[in-house]
N, C-alpha and C positions, 0 to 999 in steps of 0.2 A: 790303731795299727796293731795287727796281730802277727805273730811269728810266721804263720803259714803264708803271709803275703810278702815276706822278705825273701829275695832271691839272690843267689850268687851266679854270675854269668861267666863261664869259662872264657878267658881271653880279655876280660874287662875287669879293671881293678874296682874294689869296693863292693858295696851291697846296694840292691835296688828294690824298690817297692813295686809290686805288680799294679799296673793301672788298667790295662784292657788287652783283649785279644785283638790282633789285627789280621788282615788277610794274608800277610807274609810273615807273621811271627807274633811277638809279644811286645806291647808298649810298656816300658818301665820308667821309673823315676829314680834318679840317684839320691841316696840318703845324704850324701856329702854336700852336693850343691843344688839339688832340686831340678836338675835338667832332665828332660824327658828324651828318650830315644827308642827306636824300634830295634829289637833284637831279632835277627833272622831265625826262622824256624829250624834251621840246621845247627844252631848254636846249642851247646850244652848248658842247660839252665837247671839249677838245683834249688829247691826250696829249703829253708833252714830246718823245716820239720823232717826232711828226708835224710839229713846228715847225722851221723853218729860217730862217737869216738870209741876206738878199740880199747877194751879193758881186759883184765884177767878173767872176768866172768862174761856176762852178756854185754853186748855193745851198749854204751850209754848215749841216749839221744842228746843232741846238741842243746836242746832246751834245758835239760838237767844240768849240763856243764855251765851254761850261761847263768842259770839260777844259783849254782854254787859260787861262781865268780861274783855275782851280785850280792849274795849274802856275805861272802868273805870281804868284800870291799865296801860294805855298808851303802850300796846303791851308787857308788862312784866309779869312775873309770879306774882301770888297773894299770899296771906298768905298760910302757910302750912296747910295740913289737920290734923296735930297733935296739932294745937293750942287749947287753952281752948274753951269749948263749947260756952260760951257767945260771944267770939270773932268771931267764925265761924258763929254763927247765926246773929250777927250784920252785919258782912261783906256781907253775903248772902242776908240779908234783904235789905241792901243798894243798892245792885246791881240788885236784883230781888224783888222789893218791893211788887209785887202782888202775890207772891207765897202763896200757901195754907198751913198754919202752922199745920193744922190737918192731912194732907196727905204727906207732905214733911218732913221727919224725919232728925235728925241730921246726921245719917249715910248716907243718900242720899246727903246731903250738902257736907259732907267730900269727898264722892266719886266724886262728880262733881268738887270740887276744885282740887282734886288729878288728875283727868282726864285733866282738863284745864291746870294745870301746866305741865303735861306730854306732851301735844300737843304743848305748847309754847316752851318747851325745845327741842322738836323734830323739831322745825322750822316752825310750822304751823302759818300762819298769817291771813287766811281767813276761816271762818266757815260758808259756804253757803250750803243750802240744794240743792240737784240736781233739776234742772228744770224739770217739768213734761211736756211731749210732749202734744202739743195742740190736742184736739179732733176734728176730722173732722166730720161735719154733713153730714148725708146721705140723 
């Protein structure tokens, strides 16, 4: 399972693995319970590789944030997303010290922590962005 196959679907809790394209949308499988469902084509679907965290410099891809969490926690789950706000902000700040506190809200931190824990529970150990093909000069 690669990070590019993992999807977040607006309006549906949790993360989903891409299974197939259907005539009316996308077929996905829940990472939590393994149930499959059809997501309509008008739903907002985001791949984990398309999401980034606002920082003081350039935006940091979610794959890099997940890798930092994985390294910080020695490959184990991190704190729960229902911990007190101060605990979540302190933990997130320790792992991603350059995040922009004006644009990264507590709800974003909770979602990232929940996603990370879901991926680790599902057995994911590498959070790499897909390599871009090299451009050939003409």
